[in-house]
C-alpha positions in Angstrom: 9.8 -7.2 -21.8 11.6 -3.9 -21.6 15.0 -5.4 -22.5 13.5 -7.1 -25.5 11.9 -3.8 -26.6 15.2 -2.1 -26.5 16.8 -4.8 -28.7 14.0 -4.3 -31.3 14.5 -0.6 -31.1 18.2 -0.9 -32.1 17.3 -3.4 -34.9 14.6 -1.1 -36.3 16.9 1.9 -36.0 19.4 0.3 -38.5 16.6 0.1 -41.1 15.9 3.9 -41.0 17.8 6.5 -43.0 19.6 9.2 -41.0 17.2 11.8 -39.7 19.1 14.6 -41.5 18.7 13.0 -44.9 15.0 13.5 -45.3 12.1 15.8 -44.4 10.5 15.0 -41.0 7.1 14.3 -42.7 8.8 11.9 -45.1 10.5 10.4 -42.1 7.2 9.8 -40.4 5.9 8.1 -43.5 9.0 5.9 -43.7 8.5 5.0 -40.1 4.9 4.1 -40.7 5.6 1.9 -43.7 8.7 0.1 -42.4 7.6 -0.1 -38.8 4.3 -1.8 -39.9 6.1 -4.2 -42.1 8.6 -5.1 -39.4 5.8 -5.6 -36.9 2.9 -7.1 -38.9 -0.4 -6.4 -37.4 1.1 -4.4 -34.5 -0.1 -1.0 -35.6 -3.7 -1.9 -34.9 -2.9 -2.4 -31.2 -2.8 1.3 -30.3 -6.1 2.0 -32.0 -7.6 -0.8 -30.0 -6.5 0.8 -26.7 -7.8 4.1 -28.0 -11.2 2.6 -28.5 -11.1 1.1 -25.1 -10.2 4.4 -23.6 -13.0 6.1 -25.4 -15.4 3.5 -24.2 -14.5 3.7 -20.5 -14.0 7.5 -20.5 -17.8 7.8 -21.1 -18.0 6.5 -17.5 -15.3 8.7 -16.2 -13.3 5.7 -15.0 -10.6 3.4 -16.2 -11.3 0.0 -14.4 -9.0 -1.9 -16.7 -5.8 0.0 -16.1 -5.2 0.4 -19.8 -1.6 0.8 -21.1 -0.8 4.4 -21.7 2.1 6.9 -21.6 1.9 9.5 -18.9 3.9 12.7 -19.3 5.2 14.2 -16.0 7.2 17.3 -15.5 7.4 20.5 -13.6 6.3 23.9 -14.8 8.5 25.4 -17.5 10.2 22.1 -18.1 9.2 22.0 -21.8 6.6 19.4 -21.4 4.0 21.0 -23.6 6.7 21.8 -26.3 7.6 18.1 -26.4 4.0 17.1 -27.1 3.6 19.8 -29.8 6.8 18.6 -31.4 5.5 15.1 -31.5 2.3 16.2 -33.1 3.9 18.8 -35.3 1.3 21.5 -34.6 0.7 24.3 -32.1 -2.5 23.3 -30.2 -1.8 23.5 -26.4 -2.7 26.5 -24.3 0.2 28.8 -23.3 0.6 31.5 -20.7 2.1 32.3 -17.4 1.6 30.1 -14.3 -0.2 26.8 -14.5 -1.8 26.3 -17.9 -2.6 22.6 -18.0 -5.2 22.3 -15.2 -6.9 19.1 -16.4 -5.4 15.8 -17.7 -5.3 15.8 -21.5 -5.6 12.3 -23.0 -4.0 12.8 -26.5 -4.6 10.1 -29.0 -2.5 10.4 -32.1 -3.9 8.4 -35.1 -1.8 8.0 -38.2 -3.6 8.6 -41.5 -2.0 7.0 -44.6 -1.3 9.4 -47.5 -4.1 7.9 -49.6 -6.7 8.4 -46.8 -6.4 12.1 -45.8 -10.1 13.1 -46.1 -12.5 13.2 -43.2 -15.3 10.8 -43.0 -18.6 12.0 -44.5 -20.5 11.7 -41.3 -18.3 14.3 -39.5 -19.4 17.9 -38.9 -16.9 20.6 -39.6 -16.5 23.0 -36.7 -17.7 26.5 -37.3 -14.8 28.6 -38.5 -12.9 25.6 -39.8 -12.7 24.5 -43.4 -11.3 21.4 -44.8 -10.2 23.4 -47.8 -8.2 25.9 -45.8 -5.3 27.1 -47.7 -3.1 27.6 -44.7 0.2 25.9 -44.9 1.2 22.9 -42.8 4.0 24.7 -41.3 2.8 24.4 -37.7 1.0 27.7 -37.5 -2.5 28.3 -36.6 -4.0 27.4 -39.9 -5.6 24.1 -40.7 -5.2 21.6 -43.5 -7.5 19.0 -45.0 -4.9 16.4 -44.2 -5.2 16.6 -40.4 -7.9 17.5 -37.9 -8.9 17.0 -34.2 -11.9 15.7 -32.4 -13.0 16.0 -28.7 -14.8 13.2 -26.9 -17.2 15.7 -25.3 -18.1 16.9 -28.8 -18.5 13.7 -30.8 -18.6 13.9 -34.6 -17.5 17.5 -34.6 -14.2 18.1 -36.4 -11.7 20.9 -35.7 -9.4 21.6 -38.7 -8.1 24.8 -37.2 -5.7 24.0 -34.4 -6.2 27.4 -32.8 -9.8 26.4 -32.2 -8.5 23.2 -30.6 -6.5 25.3 -28.2 -9.5 27.5 -27.5 -11.8 24.5 -26.9 -9.3 23.1 -24.4 -9.3 26.4 -22.5 -13.1 26.5 -22.5 -13.5 23.0 -21.4 -11.0 23.5 -18.6 -12.7 26.7 -17.4 -16.1 24.9 -17.6 -15.0 22.3 -15.1 -12.5 24.3 -12.9 -13.5 27.9 -13.4 -11.1 30.7 -14.1 -9.3 30.7 -10.7 -6.5 28.5 -11.8 -7.9 25.5 -10.0 -7.4 22.0 -11.2 -9.6 19.0 -11.9 -8.9 15.3 -12.3 -11.6 14.9 -15.0 -9.7 14.3 -18.2 -10.2 16.0 -21.6 -10.0 13.5 -24.5 -8.6 14.7 -27.8 -7.9 12.8 -31.0 -5.7 14.1 -33.7 -5.7 12.5 -37.1 -2.7 13.3 -39.2 -0.3 11.6 -41.7 2.6 13.2 -39.9 2.2 11.3 -36.6 2.6 7.7 -35.4 0.0 5.9 -33.5 0.4 7.0 -29.9 -1.5 7.7 -26.8 -0.2 10.2 -24.3 -1.6 11.7 -21.1 -0.5 15.2 -20.4 -0.8 16.1 -16.7 -0.5 19.5 -15.0 3.0 20.7 -14.3 4.3 20.3 -10.8 4.3 23.7 -9.0 5.6 24.7 -5.6 4.0 28.1 -4.8 0.4 28.9 -5.4 -0.3 32.0 -7.5 -3.4 34.1 -8.0 -6.5 32.4 -6.7 -4.9 28.9 -6.5 -5.6 27.0 -3.3 -2.8 26.8 -0.8 -2.4 23.0 -1.3 -2.1 23.2 -5.1 1.2 21.3 -5.0 -0.4 18.5 -3.0 -3.4 18.3 -5.3 -1.2 18.1 -8.4 1.0 15.4 -6.9 -2.0 13.4 -5.8 -3.4 13.6 -9.4 -0.1 12.6 -10.9 0.2 9.6 -8.5 -3.2 8.3 -9.5 -1.9 7.9 -13.1 1.7 6.8 -12.7 1.1 4.3 -9.9 -0.8 2.0 -12.3 1.4 -0.9 -13.3 0.5 -0.5 -17.0 1.5 3.1 -17.2 4.7 4.1 -18.9 6.2 7.2 -17.3 7.6 9.9 -19.6 9.7 12.0 -17.1 10.5 15.4 -18.7 13.4 17.3 -17.0 15.3 20.4 -18.3 19.0 20.0 -18.8 19.9 23.3 -17.2 18.8 22.1 -13.8 20.4 19.5 -11.5 19.0 16.1 -12.3 19.0 15.2 -8.6 16.3 17.8 -8.1 14.0 16.6 -10.8 10.5 16.5 -9.6 9.5 14.2 -12.4 12.2 11.6 -11.7 11.5 11.8 -8.0 7.8 11.0 -8.5 8.7 8.2 -11.0 11.1 6.6 -8.5 8.4 6.4 -5.9 6.2 4.1 -8.0 9.0 2.7 -10.2 12.1 2.4 -8.0 13.9 0.1 -10.5 13.3 2.4 -13.4 11.7 -0.4 -15.5 8.9 1.6 -17.0 10.3 5.1 -16.9 11.7 6.9 -20.0 13.6 10.1 -19.4 13.4 13.1 -21.7 16.0 15.9 -21.3 14.9 19.2 -22.7 16.7 22.6 -23.2 20.1 21.0 -24.0 20.9 24.0 -26.2 20.4 26.3 -23.2 23.1 24.8 -21.0 25.9 26.9 -19.7 29.1 26.9 -21.7 31.5 24.3 -20.5 28.7 22.0 -19.4 26.9 19.1 -21.2 24.4 16.4 -20.6 26.4 13.6 -22.0 26.6 11.6 -18.8 22.9 12.0 -18.2 21.9 10.9 -21.7 24.2 7.9 -21.6 22.7 6.8 -18.2 25.8 7.3 -16.1 24.1 9.6 -13.6 20.8 7.8 -13.2 20.0 4.5 -14.8 16.7 3.9 -16.5 16.0 0.7 -18.4 14.3 2.7 -21.2 17.1 5.3 -21.1 17.2 9.0 -21.8 16.4 10.9 -25.0 17.4 14.5 -25.6 15.3 17.0 -27.5 15.5 20.6 -28.5 12.4 22.7 -28.1 11.5 26.1 -29.6 12.6 29.0 -27.5 10.1 31.6 -26.3 11.4 34.0 -29.0 10.8 31.3 -31.6 7.2 30.9 -30.4 6.6 34.6 -30.4 7.9 34.8 -33.9 5.8 31.8 -34.9 8.7 29.7 -36.0 7.2 26.6 -37.7 7.6 23.4 -35.7 8.7 21.4 -38.6 11.5 23.9 -39.2 12.4 23.6 -35.5 12.6 19.8 -36.0 15.1 20.3 -38.8 17.2 22.6 -36.6 17.0 20.0 -33.9 18.5 17.3 -36.2 21.2 19.7 -37.3 22.1 20.5 -33.6 22.7 17.0 -32.6 24.5 16.1 -35.9 26.9 19.0 -35.7 27.5 19.1 -31.9 31.0 18.0 -30.9 29.8 15.7 -28.2 26.3 14.7 -29.1 27.0 13.7 -32.7 28.1 10.3 -31.5 24.6 9.6 -30.2 22.7 11.8 -32.7 20.9 8.9 -34.1 19.3 8.3 -30.7 18.4 11.9 -30.0 15.6 14.2 -31.2 11.8 14.3 -31.4 11.5 11.9 -34.3 13.4 9.2 -32.4 11.3 9.9 -29.3 8.0 9.5 -31.2 9.2 6.3 -32.8 10.5 4.9 -29.5 7.3 5.7 -27.7 5.3 4.1 -30.5 7.3 0.9 -30.3 7.3 0.7 -26.5 3.6 1.3 -26.3 2.8 -1.3 -28.9 5.0 -3.9 -27.2 3.5 -3.0 -23.8 0.0 -3.4 -25.2 0.9 -6.7 -26.7 2.1 -8.0 -23.4 -0.9 -6.6 -21.5 -3.6 -7.8 -24.0 -4.1 -11.3 -22.6 -4.5 -9.9 -19.1 -6.9 -7.2 -20.4 -9.0 -9.9 -22.0 -9.3 -12.0 -18.8 -10.1 -8.9 -16.8 -12.8 -7.8 -19.2 -14.4 -11.3 -19.1 -14.3 -11.3 -15.3 -15.8 -7.8 -15.0 -18.5 -8.8 -17.6 -19.6 -11.8 -15.4 -19.5 -9.8 -12.2 -21.6 -7.0 -13.7 -24.1 -9.5 -15.1 -24.5 -11.0 -11.6 -24.9 -7.6 -10.1 -27.5 -6.7 -12.6 -29.4 -9.9 -11.8 -29.3 -9.0 -8.1 -31.2 -5.7 -8.8 -33.9 -7.6 -10.6 -36.0 -6.6 -13.6 -38.1 -3.5 -13.7 -41.5 -3.9 -12.2 -44.6 -4.8 -14.2 -47.7 -2.7 -13.9 -50.3 -5.4 -13.6 -51.6 -6.6 -10.2 -51.1 -10.2 -11.1 -47.4 -9.7 -11.8 -47.0 -7.6 -8.6 -48.6 -10.3 -6.6 -46.4 -13.0 -8.1 -43.3 -11.0 -7.5 -44.3 -10.4 -3.9 -45.0 -14.1 -3.3 -41.7 -15.0 -4.9 -39.8 -12.6 -2.6 -41.6 -13.9 0.5 -40.9 -17.5 -0.4 -37.2 -16.8 -1.1 -36.9 -15.0 2.3 -38.5 -17.8 4.2 -36.3 -20.4 2.5 -33.2 -18.4 3.4 -34.4 -18.1 7.0 -34.9 -21.9 7.3 -31.6 -22.5 5.6 -29.8 -20.1 7.9 -31.0 -22.0 11.0 -30.4 -25.5 9.5 -27.0 -24.6 8.1 -27.8 -25.0 4.5 -27.0 -21.5 3.1 -24.7 -21.6 0.1 -22.7 -18.5 1.2 -21.9 -19.6 4.7 -19.1 -17.7 6.4 -15.8 -19.5 7.0 -14.6 -17.0 9.5 -17.3 -17.0 12.2 -20.3 -19.0 13.4 -23.7 -18.1 11.8 -27.3 -18.9 12.2 -28.1 -22.3 13.8 -24.5 -22.8 14.7 -24.7 -19.8 17.1 -27.9 -21.3 18.7 -26.0 -24.5 19.3 -23.2 -22.5 20.8 -25.7 -20.9 23.2 -27.0 -24.3 24.3 -23.7 -26.1 24.7 -21.3 -23.4 25.7 -23.2 -20.5 27.3 -26.2 -22.2 29.0 -24.5 -25.6 29.9 -21.4 -23.9 31.3 -23.6 -21.6 33.4 -25.5 -24.5 34.9 -22.3 -26.5 35.5 -21.0 -23.5 37.5 -23.9 -23.5 39.9 -22.9 -25.3 43.1 -25.6 -27.2 45.0 -24.4 -25.7 48.2 -24.0 -22.1 47.2 -25.6 -19.8 49.7 -26.3 -22.7 52.2 -24.2 -22.5 55.3 -23.9 -25.1 58.0 -25.8 -22.9 60.3 -28.7 -22.7 57.8 -28.9 -26.4 57.6 -28.9 -26.8 61.4 -31.6 -24.1 61.8 -33.7 -25.8 59.1 -33.4 -29.2 60.8 -34.4 -27.7 64.2 -37.3 -25.8 62.7 -38.6 -29.0 61.1 -38.6 -30.9 64.4 -40.9 -28.5 66.2 -41.0 -28.8 70.0 -39.9 -32.4 69.9 -36.4 -33.8 69.5 -36.3 -35.9 66.3 -34.8 -39.3 66.3 -34.0 -39.1 62.6 -33.2 -36.3 60.1 -36.5 -34.6 59.1 -37.2 -35.1 55.4 -38.9 -31.7 55.3 -35.6 -29.9 56.0 -34.0 -31.7 53.0 -36.9 -30.8 50.6 -36.9 -27.2 51.8 -33.2 -26.8 51.2 -33.1 -28.6 47.9 -36.1 -26.7 46.5 -34.3 -23.5 47.3 -31.4 -24.5 45.2 -33.5 -25.9 42.3 -35.3 -22.5 42.0 -31.9 -21.0 41.1 -32.0 -22.8 37.8 -35.0 -20.8 36.5 -33.2 -17.5 35.9 -30.4 -19.0 33.6 -33.0 -21.0 31.7 -35.1 -17.9 31.0 -31.9 -16.1 30.0 -31.3 -18.9 27.5 -34.7 -18.2 25.9 -33.7 -14.5 25.5 -30.4 -15.3 23.9 -31.9 -17.6 21.3 -34.7 -15.0 20.7 -32.0 -12.4 20.1 -30.1 -14.7 17.8 -33.2 -15.3 15.7 -33.7 -11.5 15.4 -30.1 -11.3 14.3 -30.6 -13.9 11.6 -33.6 -11.9 10.3 -31.7 -8.7 10.2 -28.7 -10.2 8.4 -30.7 -12.0 5.7 -29.9 -9.6 2.9 -32.1 -11.2 0.2 -31.2 -9.8 -3.1 -34.7 -9.3 -4.2 -35.8 -8.0 -0.9 -33.1 -5.4 -0.8 -34.7 -3.7 -3.8 -37.8 -2.7 -1.8 -37.1 -0.7 1.4 -40.8 -0.7 2.5 -41.2 -4.4 1.9 -38.0 -5.2 3.8 -39.1 -3.1 6.8 -42.5 -4.8 6.9 -41.1 -8.3 6.6 -38.7 -7.7 9.5 -41.6 -6.2 11.5 -43.9 -9.2 10.9 -41.2 -11.7 11.6 -40.1 -9.9 14.8 -43.8 -10.0 15.9 -44.0 -13.7 15.2 -40.9 -14.4 17.3 -42.2 -12.2 20.1 -45.5 -14.0 20.1 -43.7 -17.4 20.5 -41.3 -16.1 23.1 -44.0 -15.9 25.8 -45.1 -19.5 25.5 -41.5 -20.6 25.5 -40.8 -18.7 28.7 -44.0 -20.1 30.3 -42.8 -23.7 29.3 -39.4 -23.1 31.0 -41.1 -21.8 34.1 -43.3 -24.8 34.2 -40.3 -27.1 33.9 -38.8 -25.6 37.0 -42.2 -25.8 38.8 -42.5 -29.4 37.9 -39.1 -30.1 39.5 -40.2 -28.1 42.6 -43.6 -29.8 42.8 -42.3 -33.3 43.7 -39.0 -34.3 45.1 -38.6 -37.8 43.8 -36.3 -39.5 46.3 -37.0 -42.8 44.6 -35.2 -41.7 41.5 -32.8 -44.4 40.4 -29.8 -42.0 40.3 -30.5 -40.5 43.7 -28.1 -41.7 46.4 -30.9 -42.1 48.9 -30.8 -42.1 52.7 -29.1 -45.5 53.0 -26.5 -44.7 50.5 -25.7 -41.3 51.9 -25.7 -42.7 55.5 -23.3 -45.5 54.6 -21.0 -43.2 52.8 -21.0 -40.7 55.6 -20.3 -43.3 58.3 -17.4 -44.6 56.3 -16.0 -41.1 56.0 -16.4 -40.6 59.8 -14.8 -43.9 60.7 -11.8 -43.0 58.5 -11.7 -39.6 60.2 -11.7 -41.1 63.6 -8.9 -43.5 62.7 -6.9 -40.5 61.6 -7.6 -38.7 64.8 -6.5 -41.7 66.9 -3.2 -41.8 65.2 -2.3 -38.3 66.5 -2.9 -36.2 69.7 -6.4 -35.2 70.3 -6.7 -31.4 70.3 -9.9 -31.5 72.4 -8.5 -33.7 75.3 -8.2 -30.7 77.6 -11.3 -28.9 76.5 -14.4 -28.9 78.6 -16.6 -27.0 76.2 -19.7 -28.4 74.5 -18.0 -28.6 71.2 -16.0 -31.6 72.3 -16.9 -34.9 70.7 -19.1 -37.0 72.9 -17.7 -40.3 71.6 -14.1 -39.4 70.8 -11.4 -41.9 71.6 -9.7 -39.5 74.0 -12.8 -39.3 76.1 -13.5 -43.1 76.1 -9.9 -43.8 77.2 -9.5 -41.0 79.7 -7.8 -41.9 83.0 -9.2 -41.4 86.5 -6.8 -38.6 87.1 -8.0 -36.7 84.1 -11.6 -37.2 85.3 -10.7 -35.9 88.7 -9.0 -33.0 87.3 -12.0 -32.2 85.1 -14.4 -32.3 88.1 -12.3 -29.8 90.1 -12.0 -27.3 87.3 -13.5 -23.9 87.8 -17.1 -23.8 86.9 -18.1 -22.2 83.6 -21.5 -20.7 82.6 -23.6 -23.4 81.2 -26.1 -26.1 82.1 -26.5 -29.9 81.7 -28.2 -31.1 78.5 -29.8 -34.2 80.0 -33.3 -34.9 78.8 -34.6 -36.2 82.2 -34.3 -34.0 85.3 -31.6 -35.2 87.7 -33.0 -37.6 90.2 -30.5 -36.9 93.0 -31.0 -33.7 94.9 -28.4 -31.0 94.1 -27.3 -31.0 97.7 -26.3 -34.7 97.7 -24.8 -35.0 94.2 -21.6 -33.5 92.9 -21.7 -30.7 90.3 -20.4 -33.1 87.6 -22.9 -35.9 88.2 -24.5 -37.4 85.1 -27.3 -40.0 85.2 -26.3 -43.5 84.2 -28.8 -43.6 81.4 -27.0 -40.8 79.6 -23.7 -40.9 77.7 -20.7 -40.2 79.9 -19.8 -36.6 80.3 -16.4 -35.4 79.1 -15.2 -35.5 82.7 -16.4 -39.1 83.5 -14.0 -41.5 85.1 -13.0 -45.0 83.9 -15.7 -46.4 86.2 -18.4 -44.9 84.0 -17.1 -46.8 80.9 -17.2 -50.3 82.5 -19.6 -51.6 79.8 -16.7 -51.8 77.2 -17.2 -51.8 73.5 -20.9 -52.7 73.7 -21.6 -49.7 75.9 -19.7 -47.5 73.5 -21.5 -48.7 70.4 -24.9 -48.2 72.1 -24.0 -44.6 73.0 -22.7 -43.9 69.4 -26.0 -44.9 67.7 -28.0 -43.4 70.5 -26.3 -40.1 69.9 -27.0 -39.9 66.1 -30.6 -41.0 66.3 -31.8 -38.8 69.2 -31.4 -41.1 72.2 -28.3 -39.5 73.6 -27.7 -36.2 75.3 -25.8 -33.4 73.8 -22.3 -32.9 75.1 -22.4 -30.3 77.8 -19.9 -28.2 79.6 -19.4 -28.6 83.3 -22.6 -27.7 85.1 -22.7 -24.4 86.9 -25.3 -23.6 89.6 -27.5 -20.8 88.4 -26.9 -19.0 91.6 -23.5 -17.9 90.4 -23.4 -14.3 89.4 -21.5 -13.3 86.3 -20.0 -10.4 88.1 -16.4 -10.9 89.2 -17.1 -10.8 92.9 -20.1 -13.1 93.3 -20.0 -16.5 95.0 -22.6 -19.3 95.2 -24.9 -18.6 98.2 -25.7 -22.2 99.1 -26.6 -25.6 97.7 -30.3 -24.8 97.9 -29.9 -21.9 95.4 -28.5 -24.5 93.0 -31.4 -26.7 93.4 -33.8 -23.8 93.0 -32.1 -22.8 89.7 -32.3 -26.4 88.5 -36.0 -26.6 89.2 -36.8 -23.2 87.5 -35.5 -24.4 84.1 -32.3 -24.4 82.1 -31.5 -22.9 78.7 -29.7 -25.4 76.5 -26.1 -24.4 75.8 -26.3 -25.3 72.2 -28.9 -22.4 71.5 -26.3 -19.8 72.1 -22.6 -19.2 72.5 -21.0 -18.6 75.9 -20.8 -14.9 75.2 -24.5 -14.7 74.5 -25.2 -16.6 77.8 -22.9 -14.3 79.7 -24.9 -11.3 78.4 -28.2 -12.9 79.4 -26.9 -13.7 82.9 -25.8 -10.1 83.4 -29.2 -8.8 82.4 -31.1 -11.2 84.7 -28.8 -10.4 87.7 -29.4 -6.7 87.2 -33.1 -7.2 87.0 -33.2 -9.3 90.1 -31.3 -6.8 92.1 -33.6 -4.0 91.0 -36.7 -6.1 92.0 -35.3 -6.8 95.4 -35.6 -10.6 95.0 -33.1 -13.4 95.1 -30.8 -13.7 92.0 -32.1 -17.2 91.1 -35.9 -16.6 91.5 -36.6 -15.5 87.9 -36.2 -17.0 84.4 -33.8 -15.6 81.8 -35.2 -13.5 79.0 -35.9 -15.2 75.7 -33.9 -13.5 72.9 -35.9 -11.9 70.1 -33.9 -13.7 67.4 -32.6 -17.2 68.2 -30.0 -18.6 65.9 -27.9 -21.8 65.9 -25.0 -21.4 68.3 -21.4 -21.7 67.4 -21.0 -25.0 69.2 -21.8 -28.0 67.0 -22.5 -31.4 68.4 -21.5 -34.6 66.7 -25.1 -35.3 66.0 -25.6 -31.9 64.3 -22.4 -32.4 62.3 -23.5 -35.8 61.2 -27.0 -34.5 60.2 -25.5 -31.5 58.4 -23.2 -33.7 56.3 -26.0 -36.1 55.5 -28.2 -33.2 54.2 -25.4 -31.9 52.1 -24.8 -35.3 50.5 -28.5 -35.7 49.7 -28.7 -32.1 48.3 -25.7 -32.6 46.0 -27.1 -35.9 44.6 -30.6 -34.7 43.9 -29.5 -31.3 42.5 -27.3 -33.0 40.0 -30.3 -35.0 38.8 -32.4 -31.9 38.4 -29.6 -30.0 36.7 -29.2 -32.8 34.2 -32.9 -32.7 33.5 -32.9 -28.9 33.0 -29.9 -29.0 30.7 -31.7 -31.5 28.5 -35.3 -30.2 28.6 -34.7 -26.4 28.3 -33.0 -26.5 24.8 -35.6 -29.0 23.6 -38.4 -26.7 24.7 -36.8 -23.7 23.1 -36.3 -25.5 19.8 -39.9 -26.7 19.8 -41.8 -23.7 21.0 -39.6 -20.9 19.5 -37.3 -22.0 16.7 -39.4 -24.7 15.0 -42.6 -22.8 15.4 -41.0 -19.7 13.7 -39.7 -21.9 10.8 -43.1 -23.5 10.3 -45.3 -20.4 10.5 -43.1 -17.7 9.1 -44.4 -18.0 5.5 -48.1 -18.2 6.5 -47.6 -15.1 8.8 -45.9 -13.1 6.0 -48.5 -14.0 3.4 -51.5 -13.3 5.7 -50.1 -9.9 6.7 -48.5 -8.6 3.5 -50.2 -10.3 0.5 -52.9 -7.6 0.1 -53.6 -5.8 -3.1 -54.0 -2.5 -1.5 -50.4 -2.9 -0.2 -48.8 -3.9 -3.5 -47.9 -0.4 -4.6 -46.5 0.6 -1.2 -44.5 -2.6 -0.6 -43.1 -2.9 -4.1 -41.9 0.7 -4.4 -38.4 0.4 -5.5 -35.6 2.2 -3.8 -34.1 5.1 -5.8 -30.6 3.9 -5.1 -31.4 0.5 -6.5 -32.9 2.0 -9.7 -29.8 4.2 -10.2 -27.5 1.3 -9.5 -29.4 -0.8 -12.1 -29.0 1.9 -14.7 -25.3 2.3 -14.0 -24.9 -1.4 -14.1 -26.6 -1.7 -17.5 -24.3 1.1 -18.8 -21.2 -0.7 -17.5 -22.4 -4.0 -19.0 -22.9 -2.4 -22.4 -19.4 -0.8 -22.3 -17.8 -4.1 -21.2 -19.5 -5.9 -24.1 -18.1 -3.3 -26.5 -14.6 -3.7 -24.9 -14.9 -7.4 -25.2 -15.7 -7.1 -28.9 -12.9 -4.7 -29.5 -10.4 -7.1 -27.8 -11.8 -10.1 -29.7 -11.1 -8.3 -33.0 -7.3 -8.7 -32.4 -7.1 -11.8 -30.3 -6.6 -14.1 -33.3 -3.8 -12.1 -34.8 -0.2 -13.3 -34.4 2.2 -10.6 -33.4 5.9 -10.9 -34.1 8.9 -9.2 -32.7 
């Protein structure tokens, strides 16, 4: 675009007469006529943008990023003088320090020579006269051929350009005060003149380094921030003004321009004060782009000196002197036709028009999009309320109905604006059921918190004073109910999670109509939260009843339950496999005489006579025989290791005791598991033995006496516990003066299952575990299925069905209409601003449509 613009620039330049051959005013007229003929219909583009700027400046914003030329430069760089030369009049404030403290949007509008009178509807500013006789030499006087207008004073015309300067100062002080502060709020000024080309410029405060007077310490940062807000827009053309008598590498304007336009595509350099350079130096390399390359190039200008300003040298005379300077200079005369203020104005006009032409389609589409968005936003705020009760009631019912529909759709997944980044509404409830709740139940083990000792203790407590032939069913029910009760807490937590999710849905339902009325929204949320709270209690009660139902009856006839037979068969198969594995390797219990040895292990059934003899001669250990019937032979005539023939063979039995073969072994195996066999016992020790290190058995009669006084079963305590009891009893007997074996041992306060486990206990324990796992899995499956169903029915569906009735019954009351339908002040102000924006966008759309059908050439 920019390269094409430069080509047209050269082509147009050849059509112009040399700047020195005519008066600058005649040159502007020639530019106007021939430029318009060369670019048919292009001249109307800049007024279109001016109209758009005026439209949007009423809001104080520029949402369209309109094409414009932004003038940037440091203080004393000649920036203001360049603008005055382009206009041809003195109208900008002057003084020491920072003078331009607000952005000045300068719109230059060319007037044809046959249309130099002001419109009849304009009001002449006091002190100005359209018939002023002042010359048009650039002084302070006015002329009927040109005038200025401010946007903040519509329809008021300023023919005296000194008054324009004073109005700029007043308007600046009104916004920023007189302390040299700055403001980003722009001042809009239009200048109508036959001596200008159509152009729009934005003059910004000059870049300063050191604060002076009452300026804030961060004045440089504030000015840079203001400049960046204008030049960073892609549609802004940057006019970087730099004095020639300073190093170009230190130019603040070019530095800022390079930050937003690093390739120099939309930056035009202006070199001022060329006539003030030291002798022997020149700006030829800079002007020809050899030092810094810019696509739009560099243009040199000559401004009036401070002495010329004080002597009130006319600007148009200064323009003549500028033309002569470049024409007669030894170096610059080669490029004189591309230097000077006139060439700068013409170039800016051409660049801006070409830029507007390229941006116009995008502006059209952006205006249309903003128009649609603003209309949608205005609809979301609703229409102003009616005063009648009927209309208020209808509006209230409409809002309630819309809210209830949105609530149902959010749960059912039918909202039109569903999120694509996260789960919402009913999908989150489904996640709670299938991910959170189900995973929690799956992580509960049926045997958590149930040790082997607990199962043995439960079995013994269930048998009472009798020895059971079979596993008591009561022990299984007691243990499995204890595990089933653990499912209640996660189920109730699931209710709370779903309840919280429903509250979340209510809070996130930003109904467009409902958001207008703060009081109504608060009351709706309050009523819905109360409805959910009322249905939470029945839901929790239902969940508790589900667990109580499972605890009330343990259905061992359930088709999925493994049952006693199934568990027994499985357990026996596992034990047979274990015994086969044990027979393949050495028996670790072959030399053990403790009660923990297996009563039917292969090592015991195949023990040799020598091993039995060795077992009988082993040193006695604390313990007693576990035979159910008292020993028939007297203690004096039977050996210490004697076991009745009706009992299973003791660990120390000889081969003679196993003469029955396989039949005898099978009978003893079943007898042991179903209560007919004796528990494995350690070698019997006469109770007359003292636990002290020096005691010896007194006689065989003392052993018989201890046998008749009763024996504590070894399985009710470990050997260490029995040792402690024996020490206590011996001490008590010695103190009482009686014989050591004349008294019973003390019953412990708390009796727990001992460390020694018999084969029968091991079998019963594994059987109980198998049954518990099977039945707990059945109950867990039932709970995983029934709890979500109960929550959906009692909480979710009930809230969906009753929410509208609840809201209507609580809120549809005439005495509440005024309170509930009191509109938020923020909504009212937003509606007003939205209507203003909509009106402005419609005007902008009409303005753009006026030129969309024109065909632009070039």
